C-alpha positions in Angstrom: -8.8 -69.1 56.2 -8.9 -70.8 52.9 -9.0 -68.3 50.0 -11.9 -68.5 47.7 -11.7 -69.6 44.1 -12.3 -66.0 43.0 -9.4 -64.7 45.1 -7.1 -67.3 43.7 -8.2 -66.4 40.1 -7.6 -62.6 40.9 -4.1 -63.3 42.2 -3.2 -65.5 39.3 -4.4 -62.9 36.8 -2.4 -60.2 38.5 0.8 -62.3 38.4 0.3 -63.0 34.7 -0.1 -59.3 33.9 3.0 -58.3 35.8 5.0 -61.0 34.0 3.6 -59.7 30.7 4.6 -56.2 31.4 8.0 -57.3 32.4 8.5 -59.3 29.3 7.4 -56.4 27.1 9.8 -54.1 29.0 12.6 -56.5 28.5 11.8 -56.8 24.8 11.7 -53.0 24.4 15.1 -52.8 26.1 16.6 -55.4 23.9 15.1 -53.7 20.8 16.5 -50.4 22.0 19.9 -51.9 22.6 19.8 -53.6 19.2 18.7 -50.4 17.5 21.4 -48.5 19.3 24.0 -51.0 18.3 22.9 -50.8 14.7 23.0 -47.0 14.8 26.5 -47.2 16.3 27.6 -49.7 13.7 26.2 -47.5 10.9 28.0 -44.4 12.4 31.2 -46.4 12.7 30.8 -47.6 9.2 30.2 -44.1 7.9 33.2 -42.8 9.8 35.4 -45.6 8.5 34.2 -44.9 4.9 34.9 -41.2 5.4 38.4 -42.1 6.6 38.9 -44.5 3.7 37.7 -41.8 1.2 40.0 -39.3 2.8 43.0 -41.6 2.4 42.0 -42.4 -1.2 41.5 -38.7 -2.0 44.9 -37.9 -0.6 46.5 -40.7 -2.7 44.8 -39.4 -5.8 45.8 -35.8 -5.1 49.4 -36.9 -4.8 49.1 -39.0 -8.0 47.7 -36.0 -9.8 50.8 -34.1 -8.9 53.0 -36.9 -10.2 51.0 -36.9 -13.4 51.8 -33.3 -13.9 55.4 -34.0 -13.3 55.3 -36.7 -16.0 53.7 -34.2 -18.4 56.5 -31.8 -17.7 59.2 -34.5 -18.3 57.5 -35.6 -21.5 57.3 -32.1 -23.1 60.5 -30.1 -23.4 58.4 -27.0 -24.5 55.9 -27.3 -21.6 56.5 -23.7 -20.5 55.4 -22.4 -23.9 52.8 -25.0 -24.9 51.0 -24.6 -21.5 50.1 -21.7 -19.2 49.4 -21.0 -15.6 46.2 -22.6 -14.2 44.3 -25.8 -14.6 46.1 -28.5 -16.7 43.5 -31.2 -16.0 40.0 -30.7 -14.7 37.3 -33.2 -13.6 39.4 -36.2 -14.5 38.1 -39.6 -13.1 40.1 -42.4 -11.5 38.2 -45.2 -9.8 35.8 -43.5 -7.3 37.7 -40.2 -7.4 37.6 -37.1 -9.5 40.6 -34.8 -9.6 42.1 -31.6 -11.0 45.7 -30.5 -11.3 47.0 -27.0 -11.7 50.4 -25.4 -12.2 51.4 -21.8 -11.3 54.5 -19.8 -11.6 54.7 -17.4 -8.6 57.0 -15.1 -10.6 54.6 -14.4 -13.5 53.9 -16.1 -16.8 54.7 -19.8 -17.0 57.3 -19.1 -19.7 58.8 -16.2 -17.8 62.1 -18.1 -17.3 63.2 -21.7 -17.8 64.7 -21.5 -14.3 61.5 -20.3 -12.4 60.0 -22.5 -9.8 56.4 -23.6 -10.1 53.7 -24.7 -7.7 51.8 -27.9 -8.6 48.5 -28.5 -6.8 46.5 -31.8 -6.9 42.8 -31.5 -5.9 40.9 -34.8 -5.5 37.5 -35.7 -4.2 36.1 -39.2 -3.2 32.6 -39.2 -1.8 32.4 -36.4 0.7 36.1 -36.2 1.3 38.2 -33.6 -0.6 42.0 -33.4 -0.3 44.3 -30.8 -1.9 48.1 -31.2 -1.9 50.7 -28.9 -3.4 54.5 -29.0 -3.9 57.0 -26.5 -5.2 59.1 -27.8 -8.1 62.5 -26.1 -8.4 64.4 -25.9 -11.7 67.7 -27.8 -11.6 70.1 -27.3 -14.5 71.7 -30.5 -15.9 74.7 -29.8 -18.2 74.8 -31.4 -21.6 77.6 -34.0 -21.3 79.4 -32.7 -24.3 80.7 -30.1 -21.9 82.5 -32.8 -19.9 85.3 -32.8 -22.5 87.2 -30.1 -24.3 86.4 -31.4 -27.8 83.1 -33.1 -28.7 81.9 -33.8 -32.2 78.5 -34.9 -33.3 79.8 -36.3 -36.6 83.1 -37.9 -37.6 86.6 -36.6 -36.7 89.2 -36.9 -39.5 92.8 -35.8 -38.7 95.1 -35.6 -41.7 98.9 -34.9 -41.3 98.0 -32.9 -38.3 98.3 -32.7 -34.5 95.8 -32.5 -31.7 96.9 -31.4 -28.3 97.2 -31.9 -25.3 98.0 -35.2 -23.7 95.6 -36.2 -20.9 92.5 -34.5 -22.4 89.7 -36.5 -24.0 88.1 -35.9 -27.4 84.9 -37.6 -28.5 82.9 -38.3 -31.7 79.3 -39.6 -31.9 80.5 -41.4 -35.1 84.1 -42.4 -35.7 87.6 -41.1 -35.6 90.1 -41.5 -38.4 93.8 -40.6 -38.2 95.8 -40.3 -41.4 99.5 -39.6 -40.6 98.3 -37.5 -37.6 99.5 -37.3 -34.0 96.6 -37.4 -31.6 97.8 -36.9 -28.0 94.4 -36.8 -26.1 92.5 -39.9 -25.2 89.9 -40.7 -27.9 86.3 -41.9 -27.6 84.0 -42.8 -30.4 80.6 -44.4 -30.8 81.7 -46.3 -33.8 85.3 -47.1 -35.1 88.7 -45.6 -34.4 90.9 -46.1 -37.4 94.5 -45.2 -38.1 97.8 -44.6 -36.3 99.3 -41.9 -34.2 97.0 -42.3 -31.2 99.2 -41.6 -28.2 96.5 -41.7 -25.6 93.9 -44.4 -24.9 91.2 -45.2 -27.4 87.7 -46.4 -26.7 85.3 -47.4 -29.5 81.6 -48.1 -28.8 81.4 -45.2 -26.3 78.0 -43.7 -25.5 76.9 -40.7 -27.6 77.3 -37.2 -26.1 74.3 -34.9 -26.0 74.5 -31.6 -28.0 72.5 -28.4 -28.0 69.2 -28.2 -30.0 68.6 -25.7 -32.7 67.1 -23.3 -30.1 70.6 -22.8 -28.6 70.9 -19.5 -30.5 67.6 -18.0 -29.4 68.5 -16.4 -26.1 71.7 -14.9 -27.4 70.1 -13.5 -30.5 67.3 -12.1 -28.4 69.8 -10.4 -26.0 72.4 -9.5 -28.6 73.0 -6.3 -30.6 72.9 -6.7 -34.4 75.9 -5.8 -36.5 74.8 -5.5 -40.1 77.0 -7.6 -42.4 76.9 -4.6 -44.8 78.8 -2.5 -42.2 81.9 -4.6 -42.4 84.7 -3.7 -44.7 85.3 -5.9 -47.7 88.8 -7.5 -47.7 89.8 -9.9 -50.5 86.1 -10.0 -51.6 84.9 -11.0 -48.1 83.2 -9.0 -45.3 85.8 -8.9 -42.6 85.8 -8.0 -38.9 89.3 -6.9 -38.2 91.5 -4.4 -36.4 88.7 -3.6 -33.9 87.9 -4.2 -30.2 84.4 -5.6 -29.6 83.0 -5.8 -26.1 80.6 -4.4 -23.5 82.1 -0.9 -23.9 83.2 -1.0 -27.5 81.3 -1.5 -30.7 82.7 0.4 -33.7 79.5 -0.4 -35.7 77.0 1.1 -33.3 75.8 1.1 -29.7 77.8 -1.3 -27.4 75.9 -4.2 -25.9 76.4 -4.2 -22.1 76.7 -8.0 -22.1 79.1 -8.1 -25.0 76.7 -10.1 -27.2 76.7 -9.3 -30.9 74.8 -11.0 -33.7 75.8 -10.9 -37.4 73.5 -12.4 -40.0 76.0 -13.3 -42.7 73.3 -13.8 -45.3 75.3 -16.6 -46.9 78.5 -14.5 -47.2 81.8 -15.9 -46.2 82.6 -13.6 -43.3 86.2 -13.5 -41.9 87.0 -12.6 -38.3 90.7 -11.8 -37.9 93.3 -9.7 -36.2 91.0 -8.3 -33.5 90.2 -8.5 -29.8 86.8 -9.6 -28.6 85.4 -9.6 -25.1 82.0 -11.1 -25.5 79.8 -13.5 -27.4 79.7 -13.4 -31.2 76.8 -15.1 -32.9 77.2 -15.8 -36.6 74.0 -16.8 -38.5 74.1 -18.4 -42.0 77.8 -17.9 -42.8 79.1 -18.8 -46.3 81.2 -21.9 -47.1 84.5 -20.1 -46.7 83.7 -18.3 -43.4 86.7 -18.4 -41.1 88.2 -17.2 -37.8 91.8 -16.4 -39.0 95.0 -14.5 -38.2 95.5 -13.5 -34.6 92.6 -13.1 -32.2 92.4 -12.6 -28.5 89.0 -13.7 -27.4 87.3 -14.1 -24.0 83.6 -14.0 -22.9 82.3 -10.8 -21.3 80.1 -12.9 -19.0 81.9 -15.7 -17.2 80.7 -19.0 -18.5 79.1 -17.7 -21.6 80.2 -18.9 -25.1 82.8 -16.9 -27.1 81.5 -18.0 -30.5 78.2 -19.5 -31.7 77.9 -20.4 -35.4 74.6 -21.5 -36.9 76.3 -23.1 -39.9 79.9 -24.2 -40.7 83.2 -22.4 -40.3 87.0 -22.8 -40.5 89.3 -22.2 -37.6 92.5 -20.9 -39.2 94.1 -18.9 -36.4 97.8 -18.3 -36.2 100.0 -19.2 -33.3 101.6 -15.7 -33.5 100.6 -13.0 -31.0 98.0 -10.4 -31.8 100.3 -7.4 -32.2 99.1 -3.8 -31.8 102.0 -2.4 -33.7 101.5 -4.8 -36.6 97.8 -4.0 -36.8 98.3 -0.3 -36.0 95.5 -0.7 -33.4 95.2 -0.2 -29.7 93.6 -3.4 -28.4 93.2 -2.3 -24.8 91.4 1.1 -25.0 89.5 2.7 -22.1 86.6 0.4 -21.1 88.2 -2.8 -22.3 91.3 -3.4 -20.2 93.6 -6.4 -20.6 93.2 -8.7 -18.8 89.4 -8.1 -18.7 87.9 -6.8 -16.5 90.5 -6.0 -13.9 93.6 -5.3 -16.1 95.0 -2.0 -17.4 94.2 0.2 -20.4 96.5 2.5 -22.3 96.6 4.7 -25.4 99.7 3.2 -27.1 100.1 0.5 -29.7 103.0 -1.3 -28.3 101.3 -4.3 -26.6 100.8 -7.8 -27.9 98.4 -10.6 -26.8 98.4 -14.4 -27.1 96.2 -15.6 -30.0 93.5 -17.9 -28.7 89.8 -18.3 -28.0 89.7 -18.7 -24.2 86.2 -20.0 -23.9 83.5 -22.1 -25.6 83.0 -22.4 -29.3 79.8 -24.1 -30.6 79.3 -24.7 -34.3 76.1 -26.4 -35.5 77.6 -27.5 -38.8 81.0 -28.6 -39.8 84.4 -27.3 -38.7 87.8 -27.5 -40.5 91.0 -26.4 -38.9 94.4 -25.2 -40.2 97.4 -23.3 -39.0 97.4 -23.5 -35.2 94.1 -22.6 -33.5 93.9 -22.8 -29.7 90.4 -23.1 -28.2 89.4 -23.9 -24.7 86.2 -25.8 -25.6 85.1 -26.8 -29.1 81.7 -28.4 -29.6 80.9 -29.3 -33.2 77.4 -30.5 -34.3 78.6 -31.8 -37.6 82.0 -33.2 -38.7 85.5 -32.0 -37.8 88.3 -32.1 -40.2 91.7 -31.3 -38.5 94.6 -29.9 -40.3 97.6 -28.0 -38.8 97.8 -28.1 -35.0 94.6 -27.9 -32.9 95.1 -27.3 -29.2 92.2 -27.5 -26.8 92.2 -26.6 -23.1 89.4 -27.9 -20.9 87.5 -25.4 -18.8 85.3 -27.0 -16.2 83.4 -23.7 -15.7 81.1 -24.6 -18.6 80.1 -28.0 -17.1 79.8 -26.7 -13.5 77.7 -23.7 -14.6 76.4 -24.4 -18.1 75.4 -21.3 -20.2 71.9 -21.0 -21.7 71.2 -23.6 -24.3 73.8 -26.0 -23.0 71.7 -27.6 -20.3 68.4 -29.4 -19.7 66.2 -28.5 -16.8 64.9 -31.0 -14.3 61.9 -29.9 -12.2 62.6 -31.3 -8.8 60.4 -31.1 -5.6 61.8 -28.5 -3.2 62.7 -30.2 0.1 60.0 -29.6 2.7 57.6 -28.0 0.2 54.9 -30.6 0.2 51.8 -29.1 1.8 48.1 -29.8 2.5 46.2 -26.9 1.0 43.1 -25.6 2.8 41.2 -22.4 3.0 43.4 -21.6 5.9 47.1 -20.8 5.3 48.7 -24.1 4.1 50.1 -26.4 6.8 53.1 -28.6 6.2 52.3 -32.2 5.7 55.0 -34.1 7.5 54.1 -37.4 5.9 54.3 -35.9 2.5 57.7 -34.2 2.9 59.8 -37.2 2.4 60.3 -36.8 -1.3 
């Protein structure tokens, strides 16, 4: 049977409708796929940006810590000019903002020059925030003047004199002049070396040595016991410290200082220290032009590695080579509490002993030093000039370089190994990638 024209039209229209519906469905599917791909791409882009921001924030947090370290290196007084807490806040760098804080876990920032500190860098880029911290430990770096037994900031002039021993090294940040002298140690100078009698090597043009700053006296005066200059007897018109034992258990002028640190403000008077035994650190402030260490002295520090003598000014070293004799001075120099050898030797009540005359430790003088007779000093550091007469003997003691006393070192704040951490609201977790420095 042949279909009618109406039937053919109906069939044709039905086919066209089905095709239209299919086309629309396919279009919707393609649109959905496209929209899904765009959403996925946007999500991936957002995730990638978040990761980039996170990396950038971490880099900026690390850089903030390095900035704090630079601030520490640039300011020798950072512990007193700054305090615990934020050092920088809301600083901008490219797309990031950052803070940096420094804290001393042991108390105030200036509690001790040797305290560790925690430095935290906090950075934000977009929605990403990163906080890193590191512990900086204080490492003492000895002043290199302590690497030799005799170091002078000014010139050394030796006239008809002798400097011992052979094999040692003496240095001047200016020049060395020998006039009819015998100089057995090796000699280094930043400028010229002139004269004869040099028995060791000589090296002109040497690098300058570093010396203490004016603050070297501060910790000792703070810890020391004051001996008023007025309490000293006057001998030959000069206040004189003599025929006494000064140490942690002995102070004839008042209460003993347990560390053996004593401070005398000379008030411009020419103090003389002679014929006595000292176990400790004596600090002389503002001595007169004729101040001197003379006669026989037996002198060691009470605290191993501490200086024997610190002079804020100038002084003469005029010690004798003769022993310090108890019978000659009518004084018992090893009474109860101050045995010889200190601290493990013996004490007694007689006056029949004698002791070699020397300063067995570090002497630092901020001004000038002149020598005569036959002084023996382990370590002599002179901020000004040194004029040598008589026989000067030095004897190097590596204790002072290996464990420098207060005022004779600089402090380097160094990251503690393994202390780099990522800081969160949770207990901090170690950041392996950050622990390489």
